[in-house]
C-alpha positions as CSV (number, residue, x, y, z in Angstrom):
1,M,20.6,20.2,-2.5
2,Q,17.0,19.4,-1.1
3,V,14.5,18.6,-3.9
4,M,10.4,18.6,-2.6
5,I,8.2,17.0,-4.7
6,P,4.0,16.7,-3.1
7,L,3.2,13.1,-3.1
8,G,0.2,14.3,-5.0
9,K,2.3,15.4,-7.9
10,I,4.2,11.9,-8.5
11,A,2.7,9.4,-10.7
12,T,5.6,6.6,-10.6
13,V,8.4,5.8,-8.9
14,E,10.8,2.8,-9.6
15,P,14.1,2.0,-8.3
16,V,16.8,1.0,-11.0
17,T,19.9,-0.9,-10.3
18,M,22.3,-1.0,-12.8
19,K,24.6,-3.6,-13.9
20,E,27.9,-2.2,-13.6
21,S,30.6,-3.0,-11.1
22,P,29.9,-2.4,-8.4
23,P,26.4,-2.0,-9.1
24,E,24.7,1.4,-9.1
25,K,21.2,2.0,-7.4
26,Y,18.8,5.0,-8.3
27,V,15.2,5.9,-7.5
28,H,13.4,7.3,-10.6
29,V,10.4,9.6,-9.7
30,V,7.7,10.7,-12.8
31,T,5.7,13.3,-11.6
32,V,2.0,13.8,-13.2
33,D,3.5,16.3,-15.6
34,S,6.1,14.3,-16.6
35,H,9.0,16.0,-15.4
36,D,11.8,12.7,-14.6
37,F,14.0,13.1,-11.3
38,W,16.8,10.8,-10.4
39,F,17.7,10.6,-7.0
40,M,21.2,8.5,-5.6
41,G,23.6,8.2,-3.2
42,F,21.4,7.2,-0.4
43,V,22.4,5.9,2.9
44,S,20.1,3.2,3.0
45,Y,18.5,2.5,-0.9
46,D,16.6,0.1,0.3
47,K,15.1,1.1,3.3
48,A,14.4,4.9,1.3
49,V,12.9,2.5,-2.2
50,H,10.6,0.9,1.0
51,N,9.3,4.2,2.5
52,L,9.0,6.1,-0.6
53,V,6.9,3.2,-2.5
54,E,4.6,3.0,0.9
55,A,4.1,6.9,1.0
56,V,2.8,7.3,-2.5
57,S,0.9,4.5,-2.2
58,Q,-1.0,5.3,1.2
59,H,-1.3,9.0,-0.3
60,G,-3.0,7.5,-3.4
61,V,-5.7,5.2,-2.0
62,A,-6.3,8.2,1.1
63,T,-6.8,10.7,-1.9
64,A,-9.0,8.0,-3.8
65,G,-11.1,7.3,-0.4
66,G,-11.0,10.9,0.6
67,K,-13.5,11.5,-3.1
């Protein structure tokens, strides 16, 4: 299943690690209209989180700078 959320609609990105054995890793995304999305099963979790946080951050800076 594929989900596409425009960067401008993302309010927060939160990496979550459950302290289980083995640890389960999720990415919690909340949109500006308060919808929650939980993603899991990344091939490279750390890289995915880094790229997602960076993209959302850069989009916010670009949007704020463009106004």
